[in-house]
C-alpha positions in Angstrom: 4.8 58.9 -26.8 5.6 60.9 -29.9 8.3 60.4 -32.5 8.0 62.6 -35.5 8.0 61.4 -39.1 11.2 63.4 -39.3 12.7 61.4 -36.5 12.1 58.2 -38.3 13.1 59.5 -41.7 16.3 61.6 -41.3 18.4 62.8 -44.2 22.0 61.9 -43.7 25.1 60.1 -45.0 26.1 56.5 -45.4 27.0 53.9 -44.6 25.4 53.6 -41.2 23.0 55.6 -39.2 24.2 54.2 -35.9 27.9 54.1 -36.7 28.3 57.1 -39.0 25.5 59.5 -38.5 25.1 59.0 -34.8 28.8 59.5 -33.9 28.9 62.6 -36.1 25.9 64.0 -34.3 27.4 63.2 -31.0 30.6 65.0 -31.9 28.6 68.1 -32.9 26.7 68.0 -29.6 30.0 67.8 -27.7 31.3 70.9 -29.6 28.1 72.7 -28.6 28.7 71.7 -25.0 32.3 73.0 -25.2 31.1 76.4 -26.7 29.4 77.2 -23.3 32.0 75.5 -21.1 34.1 77.7 -18.8 37.2 75.7 -19.6 39.6 76.7 -22.4 39.9 73.9 -24.9 43.2 73.1 -26.5 42.7 69.6 -27.8 40.2 66.8 -28.4 40.1 63.0 -27.9 37.7 60.2 -28.5 37.3 56.5 -27.7 34.9 54.1 -29.4 33.4 51.1 -27.5 31.4 48.0 -28.2 30.1 47.7 -31.8 31.5 51.1 -32.6 34.9 49.7 -32.0 34.5 46.3 -33.6 33.0 47.4 -36.8 33.9 51.1 -36.7 36.4 51.1 -39.6 34.0 49.2 -41.9 31.2 51.6 -40.9 33.4 54.7 -41.3 32.9 55.6 -37.6 36.5 56.9 -37.4 35.8 59.3 -40.3 32.5 60.3 -38.8 34.0 61.2 -35.4 36.9 63.1 -37.0 34.5 65.0 -39.3 32.0 65.7 -36.6 34.7 67.2 -34.4 35.7 69.3 -37.4 32.1 70.7 -37.5 30.4 68.5 -40.2 26.8 67.4 -39.8 25.0 64.5 -41.6 22.1 66.6 -43.1 24.4 69.1 -44.7 27.3 66.7 -45.5 29.4 67.7 -48.5 31.6 64.8 -49.7 34.2 67.0 -51.4 34.7 69.3 -48.5 34.8 66.3 -46.1 37.7 64.7 -48.1 39.6 67.9 -48.2 39.1 68.4 -44.4 40.2 64.8 -43.6 43.4 65.3 -45.6 44.2 68.6 -43.8 43.5 67.0 -40.4 45.8 64.1 -41.2 48.5 66.5 -42.2 48.2 69.2 -39.5 47.0 67.1 -36.6 44.4 69.8 -35.8 40.7 70.3 -36.3 39.1 73.8 -36.7 35.4 73.7 -35.9 33.5 77.0 -36.1 33.9 79.1 -33.0 37.2 77.6 -31.9 40.9 78.2 -32.5 42.7 75.2 -34.1 42.4 72.3 -31.7 45.0 69.6 -31.5 43.7 66.2 -32.7 45.9 63.5 -34.1 43.7 60.7 -35.5 46.4 58.1 -34.9 46.8 58.9 -31.2 43.6 60.7 -30.2 41.0 58.3 -31.6 41.0 55.1 -29.7 39.3 51.8 -30.6 38.6 50.1 -27.3 37.9 46.4 -27.9 37.1 45.6 -24.3 33.6 45.2 -22.9 31.0 47.7 -24.2 30.0 50.6 -22.1 27.0 49.8 -19.8 24.3 51.8 -21.5 24.3 50.5 -25.0 26.4 48.5 -27.5 27.2 51.7 -29.4 29.1 53.9 -27.0 31.7 56.6 -27.4 33.5 58.9 -25.0 34.5 62.4 -26.1 37.0 64.4 -24.3 38.4 68.0 -24.3 41.9 68.7 -23.0 43.8 71.7 -21.8 47.2 72.9 -22.9 49.0 70.3 -20.8 46.9 67.5 -22.3 44.8 66.9 -19.2 41.1 66.1 -19.7 38.9 69.0 -18.6 35.5 68.0 -20.1 34.3 64.5 -20.8 30.9 63.2 -22.1 29.7 59.7 -22.9 27.2 59.3 -25.7 25.3 56.4 -27.0 24.3 56.0 -30.7 21.1 54.0 -30.2 20.1 53.4 -33.8 18.6 55.4 -36.7 20.8 58.4 -36.0 19.4 58.9 -32.5 22.0 59.9 -30.0 21.7 60.1 -26.2 24.1 61.3 -23.6 24.8 59.0 -20.6 22.5 61.2 -18.5 19.7 61.2 -21.1 19.8 57.5 -21.4 19.7 57.0 -17.6 16.7 59.4 -17.5 14.9 57.5 -20.3 14.8 60.5 -22.6 14.7 58.4 -25.7 11.3 59.9 -26.7 9.8 63.3 -27.1 9.0 65.3 -23.9 7.3 68.2 -25.6 3.6 69.3 -25.3 1.0 66.5 -25.4 -0.2 65.4 -28.9 -3.9 64.8 -29.6 -3.5 61.0 -30.2 -0.8 59.6 -28.0 -0.4 55.8 -28.6 2.3 53.7 -27.2 1.2 50.3 -28.6 -0.5 49.1 -31.7 -3.5 48.1 -29.6 -3.9 51.7 -28.4 -3.5 52.9 -32.0 -6.3 50.7 -33.3 -8.5 51.7 -30.4 -8.1 55.4 -31.3 -8.8 54.6 -35.0 -12.0 52.8 -34.0 -13.1 55.6 -31.6 -12.4 58.4 -34.0 -13.0 56.9 -37.4 -9.5 58.1 -38.4 -6.9 56.1 -40.3 -3.4 55.5 -38.9 -2.1 58.2 -41.2 -4.7 60.7 -40.0 -3.9 60.1 -36.4 -0.2 60.6 -37.2 -0.9 63.7 -39.3 -2.9 65.3 -36.4 0.0 64.6 -34.0 2.5 66.2 -36.4 0.3 69.2 -37.0 0.2 69.9 -33.3 4.0 70.6 -33.6 4.2 72.3 -37.0 2.2 73.9 -39.8 0.7 71.9 -42.7 3.0 73.5 -45.2 6.1 72.6 -43.2 4.9 69.1 -42.8 4.2 68.7 -46.6 7.5 70.3 -47.6 9.4 68.0 -45.2 7.8 64.8 -46.4 8.3 65.9 -50.1 12.0 66.5 -49.4 12.3 63.0 -47.8 10.9 61.4 -50.9 13.0 63.5 -53.2 16.2 62.5 -51.4 15.1 58.9 -51.3 14.4 59.0 -55.1 17.6 60.8 -56.0 19.6 58.3 -54.0 17.8 55.4 -55.8 18.1 57.0 -59.2 21.9 57.5 -58.7 22.3 53.9 -57.6 20.3 52.7 -60.7 22.8 54.6 -62.9 26.1 53.9 -61.3 28.5 51.0 -62.0 31.8 50.2 -60.3 33.3 48.7 -57.2 32.1 49.7 -53.7 34.8 51.0 -51.2 36.0 49.1 -48.2 38.2 46.3 -49.5 35.7 43.5 -50.3 35.6 44.6 -53.9 31.8 44.2 -54.0 30.6 45.0 -57.5 27.6 47.4 -57.9 24.8 45.4 -59.5 21.7 47.6 -59.5 22.5 49.5 -62.7 23.3 46.4 -64.7 20.1 44.6 -63.5 18.1 47.7 -64.3 19.4 47.8 -67.8 18.7 44.1 -68.3 15.1 44.5 -67.0 14.5 47.4 -69.3 15.9 45.5 -72.3 13.6 42.6 -71.6 10.5 44.8 -71.9 8.4 44.0 -74.9 10.4 40.8 -75.7 7.9 38.5 -74.1 10.6 37.4 -71.7 9.1 38.7 -68.5 7.8 36.1 -66.2 5.3 37.3 -63.5 8.0 37.0 -60.8 10.2 39.5 -62.7 8.4 42.2 -60.6 10.4 40.9 -57.6 13.6 41.8 -59.5 12.3 45.3 -59.9 11.5 45.6 -56.2 15.0 44.2 -55.3 16.9 46.4 -57.7 15.2 49.5 -56.3 16.3 48.6 -52.8 19.8 47.5 -53.9 20.3 50.8 -55.7 19.7 52.7 -52.4 21.9 50.5 -50.3 24.7 50.5 -52.9 24.7 54.3 -52.6 24.6 54.0 -48.8 27.6 51.6 -48.9 29.5 54.2 -51.0 28.9 56.9 -48.4 26.2 58.8 -50.4 23.3 60.8 -49.1 20.5 58.6 -47.9 17.4 58.7 -45.6 17.2 56.6 -42.5 14.2 54.4 -42.9 14.5 53.7 -40.0 18.2 53.2 -40.3 20.9 53.4 -43.0 21.4 49.7 -43.1 17.7 49.3 -43.9 17.4 52.4 -46.0 16.4 50.7 -49.2 13.2 48.9 -48.0 10.7 51.8 -47.7 11.8 53.7 -50.8 11.8 50.5 -52.9 8.3 49.7 -51.8 7.2 53.2 -52.6 8.8 53.0 -56.0 7.1 49.7 -56.7 3.7 51.2 -55.7 4.2 54.4 -57.8 5.7 52.7 -60.9 3.9 49.4 -61.0 0.5 49.7 -59.2 -2.4 51.2 -61.3 -3.9 54.2 -59.7 -0.9 55.1 -57.5 -0.2 58.8 -57.1 2.4 60.8 -55.3 -0.6 62.7 -53.7 -0.9 59.8 -51.3 2.8 59.7 -50.5 2.3 61.5 -47.2 -0.1 58.8 -46.1 2.5 56.1 -46.8 5.3 57.9 -44.9 3.1 58.9 -41.9 1.8 55.3 -41.6 5.2 53.9 -41.9 6.6 56.3 -39.3 3.8 55.4 -36.9 4.8 51.7 -37.0 8.5 52.6 -36.8 7.8 54.6 -33.7 6.1 51.7 -32.0 9.0 49.4 -32.8 11.6 51.9 -31.5 9.6 52.7 -28.3 8.8 49.1 -27.4 11.9 47.3 -28.7 14.7 48.7 -30.9 15.7 49.7 -34.4 19.4 49.1 -33.6 21.3 46.2 -35.2 23.9 46.4 -32.4 21.1 46.0 -29.9 18.8 43.4 -31.5 20.3 42.2 -34.7 19.1 42.8 -38.3 15.5 41.9 -37.3 15.5 45.4 -35.7 16.7 47.1 -38.9 15.5 45.3 -42.0 12.7 43.7 -40.0 11.4 47.1 -38.7 11.8 48.6 -42.2 9.8 45.8 -43.8 7.0 46.3 -41.2 7.0 50.0 -41.9 6.9 49.6 -45.6 4.2 46.9 -45.5 2.0 49.2 -43.3 2.6 52.1 -45.6 1.7 50.1 -48.7 -1.4 48.7 -47.1 -2.5 52.2 -46.2 -2.2 53.6 -49.7 -3.9 50.5 -51.2 -6.9 51.5 -49.1 -6.4 49.1 -46.2 -8.3 49.6 -42.9 -6.3 50.3 -39.8 -6.7 46.6 -38.9 -5.2 45.6 -42.3 -2.4 48.1 -41.9 -1.5 46.6 -38.5 -1.8 43.1 -39.9 0.6 43.9 -42.8 3.2 45.3 -40.3 2.9 42.2 -38.1 3.3 39.8 -41.0 6.4 41.5 -42.2 8.0 41.8 -38.8 7.1 38.2 -37.8 9.0 36.8 -40.7 12.2 38.6 -39.9 12.3 37.5 -36.3 15.7 36.1 -35.3 17.6 37.7 -38.2 21.2 38.4 -37.1 23.4 41.3 -38.0 26.7 39.8 -39.3 28.3 42.2 -41.8 31.3 40.8 -43.6 34.4 42.8 -42.7 32.1 45.1 -40.8 30.9 46.7 -44.0 27.2 47.5 -44.8 27.5 45.5 -48.0 27.3 41.7 -47.5 24.6 40.6 -46.7 23.0 44.0 -46.2 22.4 45.2 -49.8 20.5 42.1 -51.0 18.8 41.8 -47.6 17.1 45.1 -48.3 15.8 43.7 -51.6 14.3 40.7 -49.9 12.9 42.9 -47.1 11.0 45.0 -49.7 9.7 41.9 -51.4 8.4 40.7 -48.0 6.8 44.1 -47.3 4.9 43.9 -50.6 3.8 40.3 -49.9 2.8 41.1 -46.3 0.7 44.0 -47.5 -0.9 41.9 -50.2 -1.7 39.1 -47.7 -3.2 41.6 -45.3 -5.4 43.1 -48.0 -6.8 39.7 -48.8 -8.1 39.4 -45.2 -10.4 41.5 -43.0 -7.7 42.5 -40.5 -8.4 39.8 -38.0 -5.3 37.7 -37.3 -3.7 35.5 -34.7 -0.5 37.3 -33.7 -0.9 41.0 -32.7 1.8 43.4 -33.9 2.5 44.2 -30.2 3.3 40.6 -29.6 5.7 40.5 -32.6 7.5 43.6 -31.4 7.9 42.2 -27.9 9.1 38.9 -29.3 11.7 40.8 -31.3 12.9 42.6 -28.2 13.2 39.4 -26.3 15.0 37.6 -29.1 17.4 40.5 -29.4 18.1 40.4 -25.7 18.8 36.6 -25.9 20.9 36.9 -29.1 24.7 36.4 -28.7 26.7 39.6 -29.0 28.7 38.1 -31.9 25.5 38.3 -34.0 24.8 42.0 -33.2 26.9 44.1 -35.6 30.2 43.1 -34.2 31.3 41.1 -37.2 32.4 38.3 -34.8 30.0 35.6 -36.0 27.8 34.4 -38.9 28.7 35.3 -42.4 31.3 37.7 -41.1 33.5 34.7 -40.0 32.4 32.2 -42.6 33.1 34.2 -45.8 36.6 35.3 -46.8 37.1 39.0 -46.1 39.3 39.7 -49.0 
């Protein structure tokens, strides 16, 4: 089983990897399919199902599908061009992706929110259709956005192609137990195993450039969030708080006002800054999802800015270790809130961040695995209940607390020798079972929890 560090950390656009990035990618894949189709295409249609329908407006799924059908992609997204394109599409009722004549597409009539039962493959399903001049459907494809920006066609999902099927890697591990066995047998760290696997697919310069770009986008997103005031879009009128908290924390320096627990405020504000940017539709990095995008970068920023001896030279070890843990969670359970609740998003992110931090603090593979387990265990059962379907309440603060838990989990693990009672594999399987048992109304549908107990306006 191989998932690249660049699968777990994708550069994209907010507010949701599963509801925004995934549908945009699906639309792009559909256009590629049509480019080689023998049928002449005159128009396009789309229908959203399951969680994509119930919280699609709050997660900007409608915008994502429209822009995807117009040729936009998450990793090259330009906000100004997107707004201009949306206005033109609303006015002309056409999209004009590269390689096609203008195709009829009326967002009011051709984008359908289906609030019936979800499609059978996954809670996040969408059907994309091409029509001829008479309006008859000539090509149709079902896609599933399975979390973290990953997209599978109906056929790919049925064939189990949710993982890499390329050439074998030198250290293939499907479980944490196998990972630890390989570390013990080779004397390598988790990061070293992961690095060797990555280098079997790309050169060292490409790997280092890619990881450096991941951190630069994470940091730029965080810095922008730490500087920006205002009200977040979507109708809840949620006020941005990260910039104000950052200013207050900086003002308190040197005034003997800082209690030891103030460090928690710094960790929280780093994460909140990222997720406020995500909620505003800014550029973010899935870690492993947009809804949990603040946890890993906040933990990295805590380490770099507040831990003596920290250096960006070790950043690759952090990201590689975190990606190894994220891959285990995705392969054996889920990173999708629509599938397993927020335990699969912020819980997974916290486990990844805890493992990465333990690694750069000098932890053994056993301590790294223990850190990930502690963080994940104490997110088990967490529901996904976004108010008004927006990735704002409780998501923004939840990332802050997820980062705090990650730091605490790493610290606890470093106080021990790596021996512990609950294996990471058991915590991951428990998360999978809990998600399967969880009511659908607590899995990103905005039909339960805070979403129905807090006024939406």
